[in-house]
TORPA-4810 file (N, C-alpha, C, O; in nm, 3 decimals):
<nodes>
NODE_1_0.082_-0.119_0.000_0.000_0.000_0.000_0.086_0.125_0.000_0.034_0.235_0.018_M
NODE_2_0.212_0.111_-0.019_0.297_0.229_-0.027_0.366_0.255_0.106_0.370_0.169_0.195_G
NODE_3_0.420_0.375_0.118_0.494_0.412_0.238_0.400_0.434_0.355_0.286_0.477_0.337_A
NODE_4_0.449_0.402_0.474_0.367_0.424_0.593_0.373_0.569_0.631_0.479_0.632_0.626_R
NODE_5_0.260_0.623_0.668_0.250_0.761_0.713_0.223_0.757_0.862_0.146_0.673_0.909_I
NODE_6_0.284_0.844_0.937_0.268_0.849_1.082_0.303_0.716_1.145_0.227_0.667_1.229_D
NODE_7_0.413_0.658_1.107_0.450_0.528_1.163_0.497_0.546_1.307_0.514_0.658_1.356_S
NODE_8_0.516_0.433_1.374_0.554_0.435_1.515_0.690_0.499_1.532_0.774_0.493_1.443_A
NODE_9_0.713_0.562_1.649_0.845_0.619_1.674_0.950_0.509_1.678_0.920_0.394_1.708_P
NODE_10_1.074_0.547_1.647_1.181_0.447_1.640_1.267_0.452_1.765_1.286_0.558_1.826_A
NODE_11_1.318_0.336_1.802_1.414_0.326_1.911_1.552_0.370_1.859_1.569_0.381_1.738_L
NODE_12_1.650_0.395_1.948_1.783_0.438_1.901_1.847_0.343_1.802_1.925_0.387_1.716_P
NODE_13_1.817_0.212_1.810_1.878_0.119_1.716_1.804_0.114_1.582_1.841_0.037_1.494_D
NODE_14_1.699_0.196_1.565_1.627_0.204_1.439_1.505_0.115_1.429_1.430_0.127_1.333_G
NODE_15_1.483_0.026_1.526_1.364_-0.059_1.521_1.243_0.017_1.570_1.256_0.115_1.644_T
NODE_16_1.126_-0.027_1.528_1.004_0.041_1.567_0.976_0.018_1.715_0.995_-0.092_1.767_A
NODE_17_0.930_0.122_1.782_0.897_0.112_1.922_0.760_0.047_1.936_0.663_0.094_1.876_M
NODE_18_0.750_-0.061_2.013_0.620_-0.123_2.030_0.523_-0.024_2.095_0.560_0.049_2.187_P
NODE_19_0.401_-0.024_2.047_0.300_0.067_2.101_0.191_-0.014_2.168_0.182_-0.135_2.150_T
NODE_20_0.108_0.053_2.244_-0.002_-0.010_2.313_-0.132_0.030_2.244_-0.134_0.123_2.163_K
NODE_21_-0.238_-0.040_2.278_-0.368_-0.005_2.222_-0.411_0.134_2.267_-0.498_0.195_2.206_A
NODE_22_-0.350_0.184_2.376_-0.385_0.318_2.423_-0.333_0.426_2.329_-0.363_0.544_2.347_S
NODE_23_-0.257_0.388_2.230_-0.207_0.483_2.130_-0.315_0.509_2.024_-0.284_0.527_1.907_D
NODE_24_-0.437_0.509_2.067_-0.551_0.524_1.977_-0.559_0.665_1.919_-0.611_0.682_1.809_W
NODE_25_-0.510_0.766_1.990_-0.524_0.904_1.941_-0.459_0.922_1.805_-0.514_0.989_1.718_T
NODE_26_-0.341_0.863_1.787_-0.273_0.874_1.658_-0.342_0.788_1.552_-0.355_0.828_1.436_R
NODE_27_-0.386_0.670_1.593_-0.449_0.578_1.498_-0.589_0.625_1.459_-0.632_0.602_1.346_A
NODE_28_-0.660_0.691_1.550_-0.799_0.732_1.523_-0.808_0.825_1.403_-0.898_0.812_1.320_A
NODE_29_-0.715_0.919_1.393_-0.716_1.013_1.279_-0.696_0.939_1.148_-0.762_0.968_1.049_R
NODE_30_-0.604_0.843_1.148_-0.577_0.766_1.025_-0.694_0.675_0.990_-0.724_0.656_0.872_R
NODE_31_-0.761_0.617_1.089_-0.878_0.534_1.064_-0.989_0.620_1.004_-1.057_0.578_0.911_V
NODE_32_-1.007_0.742_1.057_-1.105_0.835_1.001_-1.074_0.863_0.854_-1.164_0.858_0.770_F
NODE_33_-0.948_0.892_0.823_-0.909_0.920_0.685_-0.928_0.797_0.596_-0.970_0.808_0.480_E
NODE_34_-0.898_0.680_0.650_-0.912_0.557_0.572_-1.059_0.528_0.544_-1.094_0.494_0.431_Y
NODE_35_-1.143_0.540_0.643_-1.286_0.518_0.623_-1.344_0.616_0.522_-1.426_0.579_0.438_L
NODE_36_-1.300_0.740_0.530_-1.345_0.841_0.433_-1.300_0.803_0.293_-1.376_0.817_0.197_T
NODE_37_-1.177_0.755_0.280_-1.127_0.713_0.149_-1.204_0.592_0.096_-1.219_0.577_-0.025_A
NODE_38_-1.253_0.507_0.185_-1.333_0.392_0.142_-1.473_0.431_0.097_-1.541_0.353_0.030_L
NODE_39_-1.516_0.552_0.132_-1.648_0.599_0.089_-1.748_0.615_0.201_-1.865_0.641_0.175_G
NODE_40_-1.704_0.600_0.325_-1.793_0.621_0.440_-1.794_0.771_0.468_-1.690_0.829_0.498_V
NODE_41_-1.912_0.833_0.459_-1.919_0.979_0.471_-1.993_1.027_0.595_-1.962_1.134_0.648_R
NODE_42_-2.089_0.952_0.643_-2.171_0.995_0.756_-2.092_0.988_0.887_-2.030_0.886_0.916_E
NODE_43_-2.093_1.097_0.966_-2.017_1.097_1.093_-2.060_0.986_1.188_-1.976_0.928_1.258_P
NODE_44_-2.190_0.955_1.192_-2.238_0.850_1.282_-2.182_0.714_1.240_-2.146_0.633_1.326_Q
NODE_45_-2.173_0.689_1.110_-2.116_0.564_1.060_-1.967_0.556_1.091_-1.918_0.452_1.133_E
NODE_46_-1.897_0.666_1.071_-1.753_0.670_1.099_-1.728_0.647_1.247_-1.637_0.573_1.283_I
NODE_47_-1.810_0.709_1.335_-1.793_0.690_1.478_-1.816_0.544_1.518_-1.739_0.488_1.596_D
NODE_48_-1.921_0.484_1.465_-1.953_0.345_1.500_-1.844_0.251_1.451_-1.800_0.163_1.526_R
NODE_49_-1.798_0.269_1.326_-1.694_0.182_1.272_-1.560_0.204_1.343_-1.486_0.109_1.367_L
NODE_50_-1.529_0.329_1.376_-1.405_0.359_1.447_-1.405_0.293_1.584_-1.302_0.242_1.629_S
NODE_51_-1.519_0.293_1.650_-1.529_0.229_1.781_-1.506_0.078_1.769_-1.439_0.018_1.853_E
NODE_52_-1.561_0.017_1.665_-1.539_-0.126_1.642_-1.392_-0.155_1.616_-1.338_-0.254_1.666_Q
NODE_53_-1.327_-0.068_1.539_-1.184_-0.085_1.512_-1.104_-0.070_1.640_-1.010_-0.146_1.664_V
NODE_54_-1.140_0.029_1.723_-1.069_0.050_1.849_-1.080_-0.072_1.939_-0.981_-0.113_2.000_R
NODE_55_-1.199_-0.131_1.948_-1.218_-0.251_2.030_-1.136_-0.368_1.977_-1.075_-0.442_2.054_L
NODE_56_-1.135_-0.385_1.845_-1.057_-0.492_1.784_-0.907_-0.470_1.809_-0.832_-0.565_1.832_R
NODE_57_-0.865_-0.344_1.804_-0.725_-0.311_1.827_-0.685_-0.343_1.971_-0.575_-0.393_1.995_L
NODE_58_-0.773_-0.314_2.067_-0.744_-0.345_2.206_-0.733_-0.496_2.226_-0.644_-0.543_2.297_E
NODE_59_-0.823_-0.572_2.164_-0.817_-0.717_2.174_-0.688_-0.769_2.113_-0.623_-0.858_2.168_I
NODE_60_-0.651_-0.712_1.999_-0.528_-0.754_1.933_-0.406_-0.724_2.019_-0.311_-0.802_2.022_R
NODE_61_-0.408_-0.610_2.089_-0.295_-0.571_2.172_-0.282_-0.657_2.296_-0.174_-0.666_2.353_A
NODE_62_-0.391_-0.721_2.339_-0.381_-0.808_2.456_-0.308_-0.937_2.422_-0.251_-1.001_2.510_T
NODE_63_-0.311_-0.977_2.295_-0.245_-1.100_2.253_-0.097_-1.081_2.223_-0.016_-1.171_2.247_H
NODE_64_-0.061_-0.964_2.172_0.078_-0.936_2.139_0.095_-0.784_2.132_0.003_-0.713_2.094_A
NODE_65_0.213_-0.735_2.169_0.234_-0.590_2.159_0.228_-0.544_2.013_0.275_-0.613_1.922_P
NODE_66_0.169_-0.428_1.993_0.156_-0.375_1.858_0.285_-0.304_1.820_0.337_-0.222_1.896_L
NODE_67_0.335_-0.334_1.703_0.455_-0.267_1.655_0.420_-0.125_1.608_0.495_-0.031_1.631_E
NODE_68_0.305_-0.113_1.542_0.260_0.017_1.491_0.109_0.021_1.503_0.039_-0.051_1.431_D
NODE_69_0.058_0.103_1.590_-0.087_0.110_1.615_-0.162_0.157_1.491_-0.274_0.110_1.467_A
NODE_70_-0.105_0.246_1.414_-0.173_0.297_1.294_-0.187_0.185_1.192_-0.296_0.164_1.137_V
NODE_71_-0.080_0.114_1.167_-0.085_0.004_1.071_-0.181_-0.104_1.117_-0.258_-0.157_1.037_E
NODE_72_-0.177_-0.137_1.245_-0.268_-0.239_1.299_-0.413_-0.194_1.289_-0.501_-0.276_1.260_A
NODE_73_-0.440_-0.067_1.311_-0.577_-0.015_1.301_-0.629_-0.022_1.158_-0.746_-0.055_1.137_A
NODE_74_-0.545_0.007_1.061_-0.586_-0.002_0.920_-0.612_-0.148_0.884_-0.708_-0.178_0.813_I
NODE_75_-0.526_-0.238_0.932_-0.547_-0.381_0.907_-0.679_-0.428_0.967_-0.751_-0.506_0.905_E
NODE_76_-0.710_-0.381_1.087_-0.835_-0.420_1.152_-0.956_-0.362_1.079_-1.061_-0.426_1.073_E
NODE_77_-0.943_-0.243_1.024_-1.052_-0.184_0.946_-1.079_-0.268_0.822_-1.193_-0.296_0.788_T
NODE_78_-0.972_-0.307_0.756_-0.984_-0.390_0.636_-1.046_-0.526_0.671_-1.133_-0.575_0.599_H
NODE_79_-1.001_-0.585_0.781_-1.056_-0.714_0.825_-1.203_-0.700_0.864_-1.282_-0.791_0.840_A
NODE_80_-1.240_-0.588_0.924_-1.379_-0.563_0.962_-1.469_-0.558_0.837_-1.579_-0.614_0.838_L
NODE_81_-1.422_-0.493_0.732_-1.497_-0.488_0.607_-1.512_-0.627_0.547_-1.621_-0.666_0.504_L
NODE_82_-1.403_-0.702_0.544_-1.407_-0.837_0.487_-1.501_-0.929_0.567_-1.575_-1.008_0.509_D
NODE_83_-1.496_-0.918_0.699_-1.585_-1.000_0.781_-1.732_-0.965_0.757_-1.817_-1.053_0.750_E
NODE_84_-1.760_-0.835_0.745_-1.898_-0.794_0.718_-1.946_-0.849_0.584_-2.057_-0.902_0.574_W
NODE_85_-1.863_-0.837_0.481_-1.902_-0.889_0.350_-1.920_-1.040_0.352_-2.012_-1.093_0.288_L
NODE_86_-1.835_-1.110_0.425_-1.846_-1.255_0.434_-1.978_-1.296_0.498_-2.045_-1.388_0.451_T
NODE_87_-2.015_-1.227_0.604_-2.142_-1.257_0.672_-2.260_-1.213_0.588_-2.358_-1.287_0.573_V
NODE_88_-2.253_-1.094_0.534_-2.365_-1.038_0.456_-2.398_-1.125_0.335_-2.516_-1.145_0.304_E
NODE_89_-2.295_-1.177_0.269_-2.317_-1.254_0.147_-2.310_-1.405_0.167_-2.346_-1.482_0.078_L
NODE_90_-2.265_-1.447_0.284_-2.252_-1.590_0.308_-2.149_-1.656_0.218_-2.175_-1.763_0.163_G
NODE_91_-2.033_-1.594_0.202_-1.930_-1.643_0.110_-1.807_-1.691_0.184_-1.695_-1.662_0.143_I
NODE_92_-1.826_-1.762_0.292_-1.717_-1.806_0.376_-1.613_-1.887_0.298_-1.644_-1.991_0.241_D
NODE_93_-1.490_-1.836_0.296_-1.379_-1.909_0.234_-1.360_-1.886_0.085_-1.264_-1.939_0.029_G
NODE_94_-1.445_-1.812_0.019_-1.431_-1.790_-0.125_-1.362_-1.656_-0.149_-1.427_-1.551_-0.150_D
NODE_95_-1.231_-1.660_-0.168_-1.151_-1.538_-0.183_-1.190_-1.458_-0.307_-1.190_-1.335_-0.303_A
NODE_96_-1.222_-1.526_-0.416_-1.260_-1.456_-0.538_-1.392_-1.381_-0.519_-1.406_-1.266_-0.561_N
NODE_97_-1.490_-1.446_-0.454_-1.619_-1.381_-0.429_-1.602_-1.263_-0.333_-1.668_-1.161_-0.349_A
NODE_98_-1.514_-1.278_-0.236_-1.488_-1.169_-0.142_-1.425_-1.049_-0.213_-1.463_-0.935_-0.188_L
NODE_99_-1.330_-1.076_-0.300_-1.264_-0.967_-0.374_-1.363_-0.894_-0.465_-1.360_-0.772_-0.475_A
NODE_100_-1.450_-0.968_-0.532_-1.547_-0.903_-0.620_-1.652_-0.828_-0.540_-1.700_-0.724_-0.584_T
NODE_101_-1.689_-0.880_-0.423_-1.786_-0.809_-0.338_-1.724_-0.681_-0.284_-1.790_-0.577_-0.278_A
NODE_102_-1.597_-0.688_-0.246_-1.528_-0.568_-0.198_-1.523_-0.462_-0.307_-1.547_-0.344_-0.282_R
NODE_103_-1.492_-0.505_-0.429_-1.487_-0.410_-0.541_-1.625_-0.352_-0.569_-1.637_-0.235_-0.605_A
NODE_104_-1.729_-0.433_-0.552_-1.865_-0.384_-0.578_-1.905_-0.275_-0.479_-1.959_-0.172_-0.520_A
NODE_105_-1.878_-0.296_-0.350_-1.920_-0.194_-0.252_-1.829_-0.072_-0.256_-1.876_0.040_-0.237_V
NODE_106_-1.701_-0.092_-0.281_-1.609_0.022_-0.282_-1.615_0.100_-0.413_-1.557_0.207_-0.424_L
NODE_107_-1.685_0.046_-0.512_-1.700_0.115_-0.640_-1.791_0.236_-0.633_-1.790_0.319_-0.723_G
NODE_108_-1.869_0.247_-0.526_-1.952_0.365_-0.507_-2.089_0.358_-0.572_-2.160_0.458_-0.575_G
NODE_109_-2.128_0.243_-0.625_-2.256_0.234_-0.693_-2.367_0.172_-0.608_-2.482_0.168_-0.650_T
NODE_110_-2.334_0.124_-0.489_-2.433_0.063_-0.402_-2.467_0.161_-0.290_-2.388_0.181_-0.198_I
NODE_111_-2.585_0.222_-0.298_-2.622_0.320_-0.195_-2.652_0.251_-0.061_-2.714_0.145_-0.057_P
NODE_112_-2.607_0.313_0.046_-2.638_0.265_0.180_-2.553_0.151_0.231_-2.580_0.097_0.338_G
NODE_113_-2.451_0.113_0.156_-2.368_0.001_0.201_-2.293_0.034_0.330_-2.277_-0.052_0.416_W
NODE_114_-2.246_0.158_0.343_-2.168_0.192_0.462_-2.255_0.195_0.587_-2.208_0.163_0.696_S
NODE_115_-2.382_0.234_0.572_-2.474_0.232_0.686_-2.500_0.088_0.730_-2.507_0.060_0.850_A
NODE_116_-2.513_-0.001_0.634_-2.533_-0.143_0.666_-2.407_-0.199_0.732_-2.416_-0.276_0.828_R
NODE_117_-2.289_-0.162_0.682_-2.163_-0.207_0.740_-2.151_-0.159_0.884_-2.105_-0.233_0.971_W
NODE_118_-2.191_-0.035_0.909_-2.181_0.021_1.044_-2.289_-0.033_1.137_-2.283_-0.010_1.258_A
NODE_119_-2.386_-0.105_1.083_-2.492_-0.161_1.165_-2.606_-0.064_1.189_-2.683_-0.080_1.284_G
NODE_120_-2.617_0.038_1.105_-2.721_0.139_1.122_-2.839_0.120_1.028_-2.937_0.193_1.037_L
NODE_121_-2.831_0.024_0.937_-2.941_-0.003_0.843_-2.980_-0.150_0.857_-2.894_-0.237_0.873_A
NODE_122_-3.109_-0.176_0.851_-3.156_-0.311_0.870_-3.175_-0.391_0.744_-3.178_-0.514_0.749_G
NODE_123_-3.188_-0.326_0.632_-3.215_-0.397_0.507_-3.089_-0.467_0.456_-2.982_-0.407_0.447_D
NODE_124_-3.105_-0.594_0.423_-2.993_-0.670_0.369_-2.957_-0.619_0.229_-3.045_-0.587_0.149_A
NODE_125_-2.829_-0.611_0.202_-2.781_-0.562_0.073_-2.724_-0.673_-0.014_-2.670_-0.647_-0.122_L
NODE_126_-2.735_-0.797_0.031_-2.676_-0.908_-0.044_-2.723_-0.915_-0.188_-2.639_-0.931_-0.277_A
NODE_127_-2.854_-0.903_-0.218_-2.896_-0.909_-0.358_-2.838_-0.794_-0.442_-2.801_-0.813_-0.558_P
NODE_128_-2.832_-0.675_-0.384_-2.777_-0.560_-0.456_-2.628_-0.577_-0.481_-2.580_-0.548_-0.591_T
NODE_129_-2.556_-0.623_-0.381_-2.411_-0.644_-0.396_-2.386_-0.750_-0.502_-2.298_-0.735_-0.586_I
NODE_130_-2.462_-0.859_-0.496_-2.444_-0.966_-0.596_-2.474_-0.916_-0.738_-2.411_-0.961_-0.834_R
NODE_131_-2.570_-0.825_-0.751_-2.604_-0.772_-0.883_-2.488_-0.691_-0.942_-2.473_-0.686_-1.064_A
NODE_132_-2.408_-0.630_-0.857_-2.297_-0.548_-0.906_-2.165_-0.624_-0.913_-2.066_-0.570_-0.962_F
NODE_133_-2.163_-0.747_-0.864_-2.040_-0.825_-0.868_-2.010_-0.870_-1.010_-2.101_-0.906_-1.086_Q
NODE_134_-1.885_-0.868_-1.044_-1.838_-0.916_-1.173_-1.733_-1.022_-1.148_-1.659_-1.014_-1.051_R
NODE_135_-1.728_-1.121_-1.235_-1.625_-1.223_-1.222_-1.489_-1.161_-1.247_-1.468_-1.090_-1.345_D
NODE_136_-1.396_-1.189_-1.156_-1.262_-1.133_-1.169_-1.178_-1.209_-1.272_-1.079_-1.156_-1.322_A
NODE_137_-1.218_-1.330_-1.302_-1.142_-1.413_-1.394_-1.228_-1.442_-1.517_-1.343_-1.485_-1.501_V
NODE_138_-1.178_-1.420_-1.636_-1.258_-1.448_-1.756_-1.281_-1.598_-1.773_-1.210_-1.680_-1.714_P
NODE_139_-1.378_-1.632_-1.853_-1.408_-1.771_-1.881_-1.287_-1.838_-1.947_-1.211_-1.773_-2.019_E
NODE_140_-1.271_-1.967_-1.922_-1.161_-2.042_-1.978_-1.180_-2.052_-2.130_-1.284_-2.098_-2.176_F
NODE_141_-1.082_-2.009_-2.205_-1.088_-2.012_-2.351_-0.953_-2.061_-2.404_-0.862_-1.981_-2.427_A
NODE_142_-0.941_-2.191_-2.422_-0.811_-2.242_-2.469_-0.782_-2.199_-2.612_-0.871_-2.197_-2.697_P
NODE_143_-0.660_-2.166_-2.637_-0.615_-2.126_-2.770_-0.508_-2.224_-2.816_-0.432_-2.278_-2.736_L
NODE_144_-0.503_-2.245_-2.948_-0.398_-2.330_-3.001_-0.278_-2.244_-3.034_-0.291_-2.129_-3.077_T
NODE_145_-0.163_-2.301_-3.014_-0.039_-2.228_-3.040_0.054_-2.319_-3.118_0.074_-2.435_-3.082_M
NODE_146_0.109_-2.265_-3.224_0.202_-2.344_-3.303_0.332_-2.363_-3.226_0.379_-2.273_-3.156_Q
NODE_147_0.387_-2.481_-3.241_0.515_-2.509_-3.175_0.624_-2.428_-3.244_0.625_-2.414_-3.366_A
NODE_148_0.714_-2.376_-3.165_0.825_-2.301_-3.222_0.955_-2.354_-3.164_0.961_-2.397_-3.049_S
NODE_149_1.056_-2.349_-3.244_1.186_-2.398_-3.204_1.257_-2.288_-3.127_1.272_-2.176_-3.177_M
NODE_150_1.300_-2.318_-3.009_1.376_-2.222_-2.930_1.523_-2.256_-2.946_1.568_-2.364_-2.910_I
NODE_151_1.595_-2.161_-3.001_1.737_-2.184_-3.025_1.813_-2.078_-2.947_1.804_-1.958_-2.976_E
NODE_152_1.887_-2.121_-2.849_1.962_-2.029_-2.767_2.088_-1.984_-2.841_2.148_-2.059_-2.916_L
NODE_153_2.125_-1.860_-2.817_2.239_-1.803_-2.889_2.369_-1.878_-2.860_2.453_-1.889_-2.949_C
NODE_154_2.387_-1.927_-2.740_2.513_-1.995_-2.709_2.525_-2.127_-2.786_2.636_-2.168_-2.821_C
NODE_155_2.412_-2.194_-2.812_2.417_-2.317_-2.892_2.453_-2.286_-3.037_2.530_-2.358_-3.100_H
NODE_156_2.397_-2.179_-3.090_2.425_-2.139_-3.226_2.572_-2.100_-3.239_2.638_-2.136_-3.336_R
NODE_157_2.622_-2.026_-3.141_2.762_-1.984_-3.144_2.855_-2.104_-3.133_2.957_-2.111_-3.201_L
NODE_158_2.821_-2.200_-3.047_2.902_-2.319_-3.032_2.909_-2.396_-3.164_3.015_-2.445_-3.203_R
NODE_159_2.795_-2.406_-3.233_2.790_-2.477_-3.361_2.875_-2.404_-3.465_2.945_-2.468_-3.544_R
NODE_160_2.871_-2.271_-3.466_2.951_-2.194_-3.563_3.100_-2.211_-3.535_3.179_-2.225_-3.628_R
NODE_161_3.138_-2.209_-3.409_3.279_-2.226_-3.374_3.326_-2.366_-3.411_3.436_-2.384_-3.463_I
NODE_162_3.244_-2.465_-3.384_3.280_-2.603_-3.418_3.293_-2.619_-3.570_3.384_-2.686_-3.617_A
NODE_163_3.202_-2.558_-3.645_3.211_-2.564_-3.791_3.338_-2.496_-3.841_3.405_-2.545_-3.931_D
NODE_164_3.372_-2.382_-3.781_3.492_-2.310_-3.824_3.618_-2.391_-3.792_3.709_-2.397_-3.874_A
NODE_165_3.623_-2.450_-3.676_3.739_-2.533_-3.639_3.749_-2.653_-3.732_3.859_-2.689_-3.775_I
NODE_166_3.636_-2.713_-3.764_3.635_-2.829_-3.854_3.682_-2.788_-3.993_3.756_-2.862_-4.058_C
NODE_167_3.641_-2.670_-4.040_3.685_-2.624_-4.173_3.835_-2.600_-4.174_3.902_-2.630_-4.273_R
NODE_168_3.886_-2.546_-4.066_4.028_-2.514_-4.063_4.115_-2.638_-4.049_4.217_-2.651_-4.118_L
NODE_169_4.077_-2.727_-3.962_4.165_-2.839_-3.932_4.126_-2.971_-3.997_4.213_-3.051_-4.030_F
NODE_170_3.999_-2.994_-4.016_3.955_-3.124_-4.067_3.957_-3.129_-4.219_4.011_-3.223_-4.277_C
NODE_171_3.899_-3.032_-4.283_3.886_-3.034_-4.428_3.920_-2.897_-4.485_3.830_-2.826_-4.530_Q
NODE_172_4.044_-2.859_-4.485_4.078_-2.724_-4.532_4.063_-2.705_-4.683_4.057_-2.591_-4.728_P
NODE_173_4.056_-2.811_-4.761_4.050_-2.794_-4.906_3.907_-2.787_-4.961_3.890_-2.778_-5.082_D
NODE_174_3.802_-2.791_-4.874_3.665_-2.779_-4.924_3.638_-2.634_-4.963_3.678_-2.542_-4.892_L
NODE_175_3.570_-2.615_-5.076_3.538_-2.476_-5.115_3.431_-2.418_-5.021_3.342_-2.489_-4.975_P
NODE_176_3.443_-2.289_-4.996_3.344_-2.220_-4.913_3.290_-2.102_-4.990_3.357_-2.049_-5.079_T
NODE_177_3.170_-2.062_-4.957_3.114_-1.943_-5.020_3.164_-1.819_-4.946_3.231_-1.834_-4.843_N
NODE_178_3.135_-1.699_-4.993_3.190_-1.577_-4.932_3.153_-1.561_-4.785_3.226_-1.495_-4.712_P
NODE_179_3.041_-1.619_-4.740_3.001_-1.602_-4.600_3.069_-1.704_-4.510_3.046_-1.703_-4.389_R
NODE_180_3.149_-1.790_-4.563_3.223_-1.887_-4.484_3.151_-2.016_-4.464_3.195_-2.100_-4.386_G
NODE_181_3.039_-2.037_-4.533_2.964_-2.160_-4.519_3.007_-2.256_-4.628_3.050_-2.214_-4.736_E
NODE_182_2.994_-2.385_-4.600_3.025_-2.485_-4.702_2.918_-2.487_-4.807_2.801_-2.457_-4.782_R
NODE_183_2.961_-2.523_-4.928_2.861_-2.528_-5.035_2.822_-2.670_-5.067_2.738_-2.692_-5.154_S
</nodes>
């Protein structure tokens, strides 16, 4: 996703300083920006989703220290979206369906998806999301291909050198054409 912005402070040896879940103040701003970039515009939706991310971040920090709270918060936001889509569409374990569903909602053509994601809308969006999903992989269409001879340059050079040596030492009296080939 590119360079990290607002990454964790570094220790004198250059390694990242482990942070705690209480480092939410720095991560909260980035989560807000990330949610806005995903297309979530309503403040109530952003607040609800940010709170869910904060809770997930705290749970994650209880299992292991966080190296970078901002990065972990973005990862949790992404995981929260994927989990919602998996439940909403019932596509457990199908990575291709999840990717196409993510593209469908983030494409901006499904109204109200962010409210449903935040838990503020009751109407299921599964039929609408499925209507906008496109297959990520085209249909299998085998093509025929003519066989071609692959000739590496070193083999060709070896053959030319061997022919030249043979002309010089083996049969010097054979006539050759101007390009040095036998006739």
